[in-house]
C-alpha positions in Angstrom: 74.7 138.7 121.3 76.6 141.8 122.5 76.5 144.8 120.2 79.2 146.9 121.8 81.7 146.6 119.0 81.9 149.1 116.2 85.3 148.6 114.7 85.5 147.7 111.1 88.3 145.9 109.2 89.4 146.0 105.6 88.4 143.1 103.4 91.6 141.8 101.8 91.9 140.6 98.2 91.6 136.9 99.0 88.6 137.5 101.3 86.8 139.1 98.3 88.0 136.4 95.9 86.6 133.7 98.1 83.3 135.5 98.2 83.3 135.7 94.4 83.9 132.0 94.2 80.5 131.5 95.8 78.8 134.3 93.9 80.1 132.7 90.6 78.9 129.2 91.8 82.4 127.7 92.0 82.3 126.7 95.6 80.8 127.8 98.9 83.2 129.5 101.3 83.2 127.1 104.3 86.0 125.0 105.6 85.3 121.9 107.6 87.1 120.1 110.5 85.9 117.2 112.5 87.6 115.6 115.6 86.4 112.5 117.6 87.5 112.2 121.2 87.8 109.2 123.5 85.9 111.0 126.2 84.2 114.3 127.0 85.3 118.0 126.6 84.5 120.7 129.1 81.7 122.8 127.4 82.2 125.8 129.7 86.0 125.7 129.2 85.5 125.5 125.5 83.2 128.4 125.4 85.8 130.5 127.4 88.5 129.4 125.0 86.4 130.5 122.0 85.8 134.0 123.5 89.5 134.5 124.1 90.3 133.2 120.5 87.8 135.8 119.1 89.8 138.6 120.8 92.8 137.3 118.9 91.0 137.0 115.6 88.1 139.5 115.8 86.9 138.9 112.2 85.2 135.8 113.6 82.6 138.1 115.3 82.1 140.2 112.1 79.7 140.4 109.2 80.8 140.9 105.6 79.5 144.3 104.3 79.4 145.5 100.6 77.3 148.5 101.2 80.1 151.1 100.9 82.7 151.8 98.2 85.0 149.1 99.5 83.8 145.9 101.1 84.8 145.5 104.8 84.3 143.4 107.9 81.8 144.9 110.3 82.0 144.2 114.0 78.7 142.5 115.2 79.6 141.5 118.7 79.1 137.7 118.3 80.4 135.7 121.3 80.9 132.0 122.0 77.2 131.6 122.8 76.4 132.5 119.1 79.1 130.1 117.8 78.8 126.9 119.8 75.9 124.5 120.1 75.9 121.4 122.3 74.0 118.4 121.0 73.5 115.1 122.9 72.2 112.1 121.0 71.7 108.5 121.9 72.7 106.8 118.7 74.9 108.6 116.3 76.4 107.3 113.1 79.0 108.9 110.8 76.3 110.1 108.3 74.3 111.8 111.0 77.3 113.6 112.4 78.5 114.6 108.9 75.2 116.4 108.4 76.5 119.1 110.6 79.5 119.6 108.3 77.2 120.4 105.3 76.0 123.7 106.8 77.3 126.9 105.3 78.8 129.9 107.0 76.7 133.0 106.3 79.2 135.8 105.5 76.7 138.6 105.6 75.1 137.7 108.9 77.9 135.9 110.7 79.5 134.8 112.8 82.3 133.4 110.7 82.8 130.4 112.9 80.3 127.6 113.7 81.0 124.9 116.3 78.9 121.8 117.2 79.9 119.7 120.2 78.1 116.4 119.7 78.0 113.9 122.6 77.2 110.3 121.9 77.4 107.9 124.9 80.0 109.9 126.8 82.2 110.5 123.8 82.4 113.9 122.1 82.8 114.8 118.4 83.8 118.4 117.6 82.5 119.8 114.2 84.0 123.2 113.4 83.2 125.3 110.3 85.3 128.3 109.4 84.6 130.9 106.7 87.1 130.4 103.8 86.9 134.2 103.4 88.9 134.6 106.6 91.6 132.0 106.0 92.8 129.0 104.0 93.2 125.5 105.4 96.7 126.3 106.8 95.3 129.4 108.5 92.4 127.2 109.8 94.9 124.8 111.3 96.7 127.7 113.0 93.4 128.8 114.5 92.6 125.3 115.7 96.0 125.0 117.3 95.5 128.3 119.0 92.0 127.4 120.3 93.2 124.0 121.7 96.2 125.8 123.3 93.9 128.3 125.0 91.6 125.6 126.1 94.6 123.6 127.6 96.1 126.7 129.3 93.0 128.2 130.9 92.4 125.0 132.8 95.4 126.1 135.0 95.3 129.9 134.3 91.8 131.4 134.1 93.4 134.7 133.1 95.1 133.3 130.0 95.2 135.6 127.0 96.7 135.2 123.6 98.4 137.9 121.5 96.3 139.4 118.5 97.7 138.7 115.1 96.8 141.4 112.6 98.6 141.4 109.2 96.4 139.5 106.6 97.9 140.8 103.4 99.9 138.9 100.8 102.6 141.6 101.0 103.9 139.8 104.1 105.3 137.2 101.7 107.1 139.8 99.5 108.8 141.6 102.3 110.6 138.4 103.3 112.0 137.8 99.8 115.3 139.1 98.5 115.6 141.7 95.7 116.7 139.0 93.3 113.6 136.9 94.1 111.3 139.9 93.7 112.8 140.6 90.3 112.2 137.0 89.2 108.6 137.3 90.3 108.2 140.6 88.4 109.4 139.2 85.1 107.8 135.8 85.5 104.6 134.6 83.7 101.6 134.5 86.1 99.7 131.2 86.0 96.5 132.6 87.5 94.6 132.0 84.2 96.0 128.5 83.5 93.6 125.6 83.5 92.5 122.5 81.7 88.9 122.3 80.3 88.4 118.6 81.0 85.5 118.2 83.5 83.3 115.6 85.1 79.7 115.4 83.7 77.8 116.4 86.8 74.1 117.3 87.3 74.4 119.3 90.5 71.9 119.9 93.2 72.0 123.1 95.3 69.9 121.4 98.0 72.0 118.3 98.4 75.6 118.9 99.6 77.7 115.9 100.4 81.2 115.0 101.5 82.5 111.6 100.4 85.4 110.2 102.5 88.0 107.4 102.1 90.5 106.6 104.8 94.0 105.2 104.4 94.9 103.6 107.7 98.2 103.8 109.5 99.6 100.5 108.1 98.8 101.4 104.5 99.9 105.0 104.9 103.2 103.8 106.3 103.7 101.7 103.2 103.0 104.8 101.1 105.7 106.8 102.9 108.2 104.0 102.5 107.4 103.7 98.8 107.7 107.5 98.4 111.1 107.5 100.2 112.4 104.7 98.1 111.6 106.7 94.9 112.8 110.1 96.3 109.3 111.4 96.1 106.8 113.0 98.5 103.4 111.8 99.5 102.0 114.7 97.5 103.7 113.2 94.4 102.2 109.8 95.1 98.7 111.2 95.4 99.1 113.3 92.3 100.3 110.3 90.4 97.3 108.2 91.3 95.0 111.2 90.5 96.5 111.6 87.0 96.3 107.9 86.2 92.7 107.6 87.3 91.7 110.7 85.4 93.5 109.3 82.3 91.5 106.1 82.7 88.2 108.1 82.9 88.9 110.7 80.2 91.5 109.1 78.0 94.0 111.9 78.3 96.4 113.5 80.7 94.7 116.2 82.8 96.7 119.3 84.0 96.1 119.4 87.7 96.3 122.7 89.7 97.7 121.9 93.2 97.3 124.3 96.1 100.6 125.5 97.6 101.0 127.2 101.0 103.0 130.4 100.6 103.8 130.4 104.3 106.9 128.3 103.3 108.5 131.7 102.4 107.8 133.1 106.0 109.8 132.7 109.2 108.7 129.5 111.0 106.2 129.0 108.1 103.6 131.0 110.1 101.5 133.9 108.9 101.5 137.2 110.7 97.7 137.0 110.8 95.0 134.4 110.1 94.4 134.7 106.4 94.5 133.2 102.9 98.1 132.7 101.8 97.9 130.2 99.0 98.1 129.8 95.3 98.4 127.0 92.7 101.2 125.1 91.2 100.4 123.5 87.9 101.2 119.8 87.4 101.4 119.2 83.6 103.2 116.0 82.7 102.5 116.2 79.0 100.3 114.0 76.8 101.4 110.5 78.1 101.2 109.1 81.6 103.7 106.3 80.9 102.9 102.6 81.2 103.5 102.1 84.9 102.8 103.9 88.1 106.6 104.4 88.5 106.8 106.0 85.0 104.0 108.4 85.9 105.6 109.2 89.3 108.9 110.1 87.6 107.1 112.6 85.4 105.1 114.1 88.3 108.1 114.3 90.5 110.2 116.0 87.8 107.4 118.5 87.1 106.6 119.3 90.7 110.3 119.8 91.6 110.5 122.3 88.8 107.4 124.0 90.0 108.3 124.1 93.7 111.7 125.7 92.8 110.1 128.5 90.8 109.0 131.4 93.0 106.8 132.7 90.2 103.8 131.2 91.9 103.7 134.2 94.2 103.0 136.5 91.2 99.4 135.6 90.7 98.2 136.4 94.3 100.5 139.5 94.4 98.8 140.7 91.2 95.4 140.0 92.7 96.1 142.1 95.8 97.5 144.9 93.6 94.3 145.0 91.5 92.1 145.5 94.6 94.5 148.0 96.2 94.9 150.2 93.1 91.5 150.1 91.4 88.1 151.1 92.8 86.3 148.0 94.1 83.7 147.8 91.3 86.4 148.1 88.7 88.6 145.5 90.4 85.8 143.1 90.9 84.9 143.4 87.2 88.5 142.7 86.2 88.7 139.6 88.4 85.3 138.3 87.4 86.2 138.6 83.7 89.7 137.4 83.8 89.9 134.8 86.6 89.0 131.2 85.7 88.8 128.3 88.1 89.9 124.9 87.0 87.1 122.3 86.7 89.4 119.6 88.3 91.9 120.4 91.1 93.8 119.0 94.0 94.6 120.2 97.5 96.9 118.6 100.0 95.8 120.2 103.3 98.7 118.4 104.9 99.4 117.2 108.4 97.1 118.1 111.3 99.7 118.0 114.1 98.4 115.9 117.0 100.9 117.5 119.3 99.6 121.0 118.6 96.0 120.0 118.5 95.5 118.9 122.1 92.5 119.9 124.2 93.8 119.3 127.7 93.7 115.7 128.7 91.1 114.8 126.1 92.5 112.4 123.5 91.6 112.8 119.9 91.2 109.4 118.2 90.3 110.6 114.8 90.5 114.0 113.0 90.3 115.3 109.4 89.8 118.5 107.5 88.2 119.2 104.2 87.9 122.2 102.0 84.8 124.0 100.7 82.0 122.2 98.9 82.1 122.6 95.1 79.2 123.4 92.7 79.1 121.4 89.5 81.0 121.1 87.3 83.9 121.8 89.7 85.6 118.8 91.3 88.4 118.7 93.9 90.2 115.9 95.7 91.5 117.0 99.2 93.8 115.1 101.4 94.5 115.7 105.1 96.6 113.6 107.6 96.2 113.1 111.4 98.2 110.7 113.4 99.5 108.9 110.3 96.0 108.3 108.9 95.2 110.0 105.6 91.7 111.1 104.8 90.6 111.7 101.2 87.5 113.8 100.5 85.5 115.1 97.6 82.8 117.7 98.4 80.0 118.6 96.1 76.4 119.9 95.8 75.0 117.2 93.6 72.5 114.5 92.9 72.7 110.8 93.8 74.0 110.1 90.4 76.8 112.7 91.1 77.5 110.9 94.4 77.8 107.6 92.6 80.3 109.1 90.2 82.4 110.5 93.1 82.4 107.2 94.8 83.5 105.4 91.6 86.3 107.9 91.4 87.4 107.5 95.0 87.3 103.7 94.7 89.4 103.8 91.5 91.9 106.1 93.3 92.3 103.8 96.2 92.6 100.8 93.9 95.3 102.6 91.9 97.3 103.1 95.1 96.8 99.6 96.3 97.7 98.0 92.9 100.8 100.2 92.3 102.2 100.9 95.8 101.0 98.4 98.4 
């Protein structure tokens, strides 16, 4: 490790909130990405690409520090040698490789990025962990695209450099809105405190993290897209519909589902000015009845989500959060957030498409890739969906017992069955 860096960076509101999520035992603050290649990557080239990417996003080489009046990111001089580990094994199965995904990023000791390059019989798997305090899933995808772009370019240009991206504040959303939109946000009702108290009965086990996966193959996912188009709905609507129907079967009532929304949709090119958290929740509440059929539930979900997506009020909650930390002393602001902020026991996040065209490491072909969010502590439960090359990966992450894992598997099986029975 090189300790020649002394610059510090302000911890933004979302950085702090993600830290508090772990402190309050809601979820850890680690995002997970895995990619399987048809061949081998160049380890030396990858290390060089990581070092260049750190210069673009220097918070990766920082430690989180709460020792002063305001928390900040402290330069610690981490380099690729502290971040990447190469592992070569003879016989690797999916569970063995997934064990690397269960590790946590240590915010206070850093670095904020952890990479394992696992080689099994001349084929590589890349496991990448990123601190959720630094960015959300969309920001993580932007980083991965940049890393792969650097890797691909320095093969032919050893002096390749990328331009630093610095603005990590939520205000970058507001400055791109019209005066009329800002007024609407100002007088809207914030939904940051909205949640449903229905929850899974989980035991929890801090020593046993797990990520349960289900895959929807290309053929079945193509059918889903056709079905969605025929019903003038989105894949997100389809997933939410199945989610609500399975939860109704399990709990005997309609559950209000918070759904993560990427606020970059309000930015030019849908791209942040820096790597950061720029998300909030939309609330899908279809009332007390699902309807008898999948189509009836889908109609309700589509109607509600269209209304939510057209309402710019969703920006207010994160703008308020940033304002609290900008205006009040840190201890006061933290106390307000810890007292007022509630996290829904059951949630949904659609990480969206991982673009195979933007995620290309030179000539090395990726045959499978997916991303999952952070790992939850009981009683919190979240279904995540990511898509790569028209294959959808569903995941539920939890610190839990074998009994909890069984419940998660029952849920995922019911979810897949709901899709198959109603759509396929």
